[in-house]
MMTF fields as JSON, N, C-alpha, C and O atoms, coordinates in Angstrom:
{
  "mmtfVersion": "1.0.0",
  "mmtfProducer": "UNKNOWN",
  "numBonds": 175,
  "numAtoms": 176,
  "numGroups": 44,
  "numChains": 1,
  "numModels": 1,
  "chainsPerModel": [1],
  "groupsPerChain": [44],
  "chainIdList": ["A"],
  "bondAtomList": [4, 2, 8, 6, 12, 10, 16, 14, 20, 18, 24, 22, 28, 26, 32, 30, 36, 34, 40, 38, 44, 42, 48, 46, 52, 50, 56, 54, 60, 58, 64, 62, 68, 66, 72, 70, 76, 74, 80, 78, 84, 82, 88, 86, 92, 90, 96, 94, 100, 98, 104, 102, 108, 106, 112, 110, 116, 114, 120, 118, 124, 122, 128, 126, 132, 130, 136, 134, 140, 138, 144, 142, 148, 146, 152, 150, 156, 154, 160, 158, 164, 162, 168, 166, 172, 170],
  "bondOrderList": [1, 1, 1, 1, 1, 1, 1, 1, 1, 1, 1, 1, 1, 1, 1, 1, 1, 1, 1, 1, 1, 1, 1, 1, 1, 1, 1, 1, 1, 1, 1, 1, 1, 1, 1, 1, 1, 1, 1, 1, 1, 1, 1],
  "groupList": [{"groupName": "MET", "atomNameList": ["N", "CA", "C", "O"], "elementList": ["N", "C", "C", "O"], "formalChargeList": [0, 0, 0, 0], "bondAtomList": [1, 0, 2, 1, 3, 2], "bondOrderList": [1, 1, 2], "singleLetterCode": "M", "chemCompType": "L-PEPTIDE LINKING"}, {"groupName": "ARG", "atomNameList": ["N", "CA", "C", "O"], "elementList": ["N", "C", "C", "O"], "formalChargeList": [0, 0, 0, 0], "bondAtomList": [1, 0, 2, 1, 3, 2], "bondOrderList": [1, 1, 2], "singleLetterCode": "R", "chemCompType": "L-PEPTIDE LINKING"}, {"groupName": "LEU", "atomNameList": ["N", "CA", "C", "O"], "elementList": ["N", "C", "C", "O"], "formalChargeList": [0, 0, 0, 0], "bondAtomList": [1, 0, 2, 1, 3, 2], "bondOrderList": [1, 1, 2], "singleLetterCode": "L", "chemCompType": "L-PEPTIDE LINKING"}, {"groupName": "GLU", "atomNameList": ["N", "CA", "C", "O"], "elementList": ["N", "C", "C", "O"], "formalChargeList": [0, 0, 0, 0], "bondAtomList": [1, 0, 2, 1, 3, 2], "bondOrderList": [1, 1, 2], "singleLetterCode": "E", "chemCompType": "L-PEPTIDE LINKING"}, {"groupName": "THR", "atomNameList": ["N", "CA", "C", "O"], "elementList": ["N", "C", "C", "O"], "formalChargeList": [0, 0, 0, 0], "bondAtomList": [1, 0, 2, 1, 3, 2], "bondOrderList": [1, 1, 2], "singleLetterCode": "T", "chemCompType": "L-PEPTIDE LINKING"}, {"groupName": "SER", "atomNameList": ["N", "CA", "C", "O"], "elementList": ["N", "C", "C", "O"], "formalChargeList": [0, 0, 0, 0], "bondAtomList": [1, 0, 2, 1, 3, 2], "bondOrderList": [1, 1, 2], "singleLetterCode": "S", "chemCompType": "L-PEPTIDE LINKING"}, {"groupName": "PHE", "atomNameList": ["N", "CA", "C", "O"], "elementList": ["N", "C", "C", "O"], "formalChargeList": [0, 0, 0, 0], "bondAtomList": [1, 0, 2, 1, 3, 2], "bondOrderList": [1, 1, 2], "singleLetterCode": "F", "chemCompType": "L-PEPTIDE LINKING"}, {"groupName": "LYS", "atomNameList": ["N", "CA", "C", "O"], "elementList": ["N", "C", "C", "O"], "formalChargeList": [0, 0, 0, 0], "bondAtomList": [1, 0, 2, 1, 3, 2], "bondOrderList": [1, 1, 2], "singleLetterCode": "K", "chemCompType": "L-PEPTIDE LINKING"}, {"groupName": "ILE", "atomNameList": ["N", "CA", "C", "O"], "elementList": ["N", "C", "C", "O"], "formalChargeList": [0, 0, 0, 0], "bondAtomList": [1, 0, 2, 1, 3, 2], "bondOrderList": [1, 1, 2], "singleLetterCode": "I", "chemCompType": "L-PEPTIDE LINKING"}, {"groupName": "TYR", "atomNameList": ["N", "CA", "C", "O"], "elementList": ["N", "C", "C", "O"], "formalChargeList": [0, 0, 0, 0], "bondAtomList": [1, 0, 2, 1, 3, 2], "bondOrderList": [1, 1, 2], "singleLetterCode": "Y", "chemCompType": "L-PEPTIDE LINKING"}, {"groupName": "VAL", "atomNameList": ["N", "CA", "C", "O"], "elementList": ["N", "C", "C", "O"], "formalChargeList": [0, 0, 0, 0], "bondAtomList": [1, 0, 2, 1, 3, 2], "bondOrderList": [1, 1, 2], "singleLetterCode": "V", "chemCompType": "L-PEPTIDE LINKING"}, {"groupName": "GLY", "atomNameList": ["N", "CA", "C", "O"], "elementList": ["N", "C", "C", "O"], "formalChargeList": [0, 0, 0, 0], "bondAtomList": [1, 0, 2, 1, 3, 2], "bondOrderList": [1, 1, 2], "singleLetterCode": "G", "chemCompType": "PEPTIDE LINKING"}, {"groupName": "ALA", "atomNameList": ["N", "CA", "C", "O"], "elementList": ["N", "C", "C", "O"], "formalChargeList": [0, 0, 0, 0], "bondAtomList": [1, 0, 2, 1, 3, 2], "bondOrderList": [1, 1, 2], "singleLetterCode": "A", "chemCompType": "L-PEPTIDE LINKING"}, {"groupName": "ASP", "atomNameList": ["N", "CA", "C", "O"], "elementList": ["N", "C", "C", "O"], "formalChargeList": [0, 0, 0, 0], "bondAtomList": [1, 0, 2, 1, 3, 2], "bondOrderList": [1, 1, 2], "singleLetterCode": "D", "chemCompType": "L-PEPTIDE LINKING"}],
  "groupTypeList": [0, 1, 1, 2, 2, 2, 3, 4, 5, 6, 5, 7, 8, 9, 8, 8, 10, 0, 10, 10, 8, 4, 2, 2, 8, 10, 11, 11, 9, 6, 5, 9, 12, 0, 11, 4, 9, 10, 7, 7, 10, 13, 4, 6],
  "groupIdList": [1, 2, 3, 4, 5, 6, 7, 8, 9, 10, 11, 12, 13, 14, 15, 16, 17, 18, 19, 20, 21, 22, 23, 24, 25, 26, 27, 28, 29, 30, 31, 32, 33, 34, 35, 36, 37, 38, 39, 40, 41, 42, 43, 44],
  "secStructList": [7, 2, 2, 2, 2, 2, 2, 2, 2, 2, 2, 2, 2, 2, 2, 2, 2, 2, 2, 2, 2, 2, 2, 2, 2, 2, 2, 2, 2, 2, 2, 2, 2, 2, 2, 2, 2, 2, 2, 2, 2, 2, 6, 7],
  "xCoordList": [24.736, 24.239, 22.533, 21.696, 22.223, 20.851, 20.721, 19.782, 21.468, 20.957, 21.055, 20.42, 21.898, 21.737, 20.402, 19.406, 20.351, 18.444, 17.358, 16.304, 17.608, 16.519, 16.211, 15.297, 17.44, 17.803, 17.541, 17.178, 17.621, 17.303, 15.147, 14.367, 14.691, 13.189, 12.912, 12.121, 13.381, 12.739, 12.983, 12.158, 14.295, 13.63, 12.624, 11.601, 12.692, 11.525, 10.498, 9.745, 10.18, 8.724, 8.389, 7.406, 9.57, 9.191, 9.32, 8.728, 10.179, 9.463, 8.251, 7.607, 7.225, 6.441, 5.14, 4.097, 5.564, 4.892, 4.79, 3.797, 6.095, 6.261, 5.162, 4.622, 5.091, 4.354, 3.157, 2.347, 2.935, 1.342, 0.72, -0.507, 1.451, 1.286, 0.982, 0.033, 2.417, 2.223, 0.93, 0.077, 0.57, -0.84, -1.921, -2.864, -1.605, -2.966, -3.244, -4.276, -2.064, -2.303, -2.585, -3.448, -2.055, -2.211, -3.49, -4.264, -3.849, -5.607, -6.46, -7.591, -6.532, -6.762, -7.281, -8.348, -5.618, -5.735, -6.381, -6.86, -6.62, -7.07, -8.397, -9.251, -8.599, -9.966, -11.298, -12.414, -10.545, -11.157, -10.454, -10.62, -10.094, -9.62, -11.157, -11.927, -11.297, -12.578, -13.584, -14.545, -13.723, -15.433, -15.077, -15.604, -14.498, -14.017, -14.491, -15.209, -14.006, -14.194, -15.712, -16.14, -16.175, -17.848, -18.273, -18.973, -18.006, -19.432, -19.107, -20.014, -18.023, -17.897, -18.63, -19.062, -18.893, -19.129, -21.307, -22.265, -21.262, -22.998, -23.416, -24.339, -22.394, -22.896, -23.353, -24.021, -22.737, -22.456, -23.661, -23.517],
  "yCoordList": [4.288, 5.249, 4.651, 5.168, 3.784, 3.432, 2.631, 2.883, 1.843, 0.533, 1.072, 0.552, 2.231, 2.782, 3.522, 3.038, 4.233, 5.173, 4.113, 4.525, 2.341, 1.584, 1.097, 1.102, 0.764, 0.182, 1.237, 0.95, 2.681, 3.553, 3.798, 3.979, 3.745, 3.486, 2.787, 2.867, 1.463, 0.066, 0.15, -0.286, 0.804, 0.569, 1.727, 1.349, 3.241, 3.916, 3.162, 3.062, 2.72, 1.423, 0.51, -0.187, 0.332, -0.901, -0.148, -0.385, 0.725, 1.502, 1.883, 1.335, 2.609, 3.167, 2.053, 2.234, 0.8, -0.287, -0.616, -0.734, -0.727, -1.022, -0.53, -1.228, 0.988, 1.802, 1.948, 2.125, 1.853, 1.315, -0.111, -0.18, -1.184, -2.224, -2.437, -2.867, -1.855, -1.065, -0.267, -0.902, 0.832, 1.697, 0.594, 0.279, 0.152, -0.923, -1.676, -1.598, -2.333, -3.404, -2.492, -2.988, -1.112, -0.278, -0.059, -0.429, 0.711, 0.994, -0.309, 0.157, -1.371, -2.467, -2.83, -2.974, -2.885, -3.187, -2.2, -2.655, -0.45, -0.037, -0.231, -0.61, -0.035, -0.183, -1.831, -2.138, -2.091, -4.066, -3.414, -4.187, -2.738, -2.6, -1.506, -1.666, -0.424, 0.471, -0.205, -0.009, -1.108, -1.727, -2.65, -2.222, -3.395, -4.388, -3.487, -3.879, -2.092, -1.569, -0.349, 0.071, -0.056, 0.481, -1.093, -0.925, -2.206, -3.069, -3.366, -3.703, -3.32, -3.037, -2.33, -2.796, -0.961, -0.03, -0.494, -0.174, -1.139, -1.05, -1.969, -1.674, -3.493, -3.68, -3.879, -4.803, -2.598, -2.187, -0.769, -0.184],
  "zCoordList": [-21.494, -21.009, -21.105, -20.365, -21.858, -22.424, -21.107, -20.352, -20.857, -19.97, -18.704, -17.787, -18.475, -17.049, -17.192, -16.653, -17.623, -18.274, -17.898, -17.413, -18.153, -18.201, -16.424, -15.599, -16.534, -14.732, -13.98, -12.839, -14.306, -13.024, -13.457, -12.521, -14.806, -14.524, -14.169, -13.229, -14.686, -13.668, -12.002, -11.198, -11.609, -10.081, -9.825, -9.255, -10.159, -10.015, -10.402, -9.433, -11.096, -11.218, -10.697, -10.947, -9.484, -8.515, -7.083, -6.03, -7.357, -5.553, -5.895, -5.0, -6.763, -6.826, -6.675, -6.046, -7.486, -6.902, -5.395, -4.677, -5.129, -3.774, -2.456, -1.598, -2.706, -2.166, -2.247, -1.338, -3.76, -3.883, -3.436, -3.367, -3.147, -2.33, -0.606, 0.05, -0.272, 0.905, 1.034, 1.654, 0.665, 1.176, 0.909, 1.635, -0.149, -0.414, 1.255, 1.922, 1.582, 2.496, 3.679, 4.404, 4.18, 5.444, 5.44, 6.323, 4.191, 3.867, 4.164, 4.303, 4.299, 4.133, 5.748, 6.344, 6.082, 7.523, 8.296, 9.334, 8.037, 8.942, 8.544, 9.346, 7.548, 7.357, 8.003, 8.423, 7.772, 8.745, 10.503, 11.447, 10.645, 12.28, 12.568, 13.514, 11.482, 12.125, 11.871, 12.614, 10.886, 10.444, 12.337, 13.364, 12.322, 13.874, 14.959, 15.879, 14.802, 16.161, 16.239, 17.314, 15.193, 14.423, 15.241, 16.239, 14.993, 15.427, 16.664, 17.425, 17.044, 18.526, 19.327, 20.381, 18.878, 19.59, 19.301, 20.004, 18.271, 17.953, 19.166, 19.926, 19.312, 19.969, 21.457, 21.921, 22.195, 23.192, 23.69, 24.764]
}
């Protein structure tokens, strides 16, 4: 029972970590894209 509980908590932590990393990557990509878009608009 204790091993099962440990495994489920570990999988939850793993899922949370993966979601946070994915959000950081997506957020960074969008902020970079928006920054380049704003720079392009400013040059015109």
